[in-house]
Steps between C-alpha positions, in 0.01 A plus 500: 500500500183425309262228613553337163851415625371341823364145461314511834260760360249430228306752298133508589336823386575810298356838587530821302510856624471732203573869523616782272873500422527849653411346839784244494661505844867500588659182636547662840130590520393142434752356749395748770133422446554124520727525805226695675249217458643252751843447656471125439538544125836449337549734206775466245671809378296586199623582156463841344563646159774757438267776622426326832148395401366171634553185291463203736515375857427177689303493825526183713300408809678188635253458788214479251686284247416758236667754281447716198701646219397852405606612154440815299401454136409753235428534130426189297522273808208682660301514177539122463380440857197726450418320174517166682272629776260627234482152344437345843227753580333488156211284623467670838226738597657796678322722747502873427780547754704216349447641150620842616814342646554295185473809281751680720739201480480494122560876482807481723640189328474651155686820589850486362 
């Protein structure tokens, strides 16, 4: 069950992890990784595509009154997010390291 369906949780932040499509993990890999973090976390059975690749999962930490939805996006959805980040960063001065990371993000996001 997504957090969007639970009124006691409110969206606060959005974080992006961008990686090449070839590195997309299977649902079981993501679940195993999250279950290994802490036994206190409640993890919903994630969704996978027809090939068993990860699509989404919800991680809840009742003791911390926190949770997160983790969702896989690709294609135009990612390109739109990168374009939005680009607009937000347009007036920012990036360090060399940040610029390198930004260039890598753009390269990965534009691969189709």
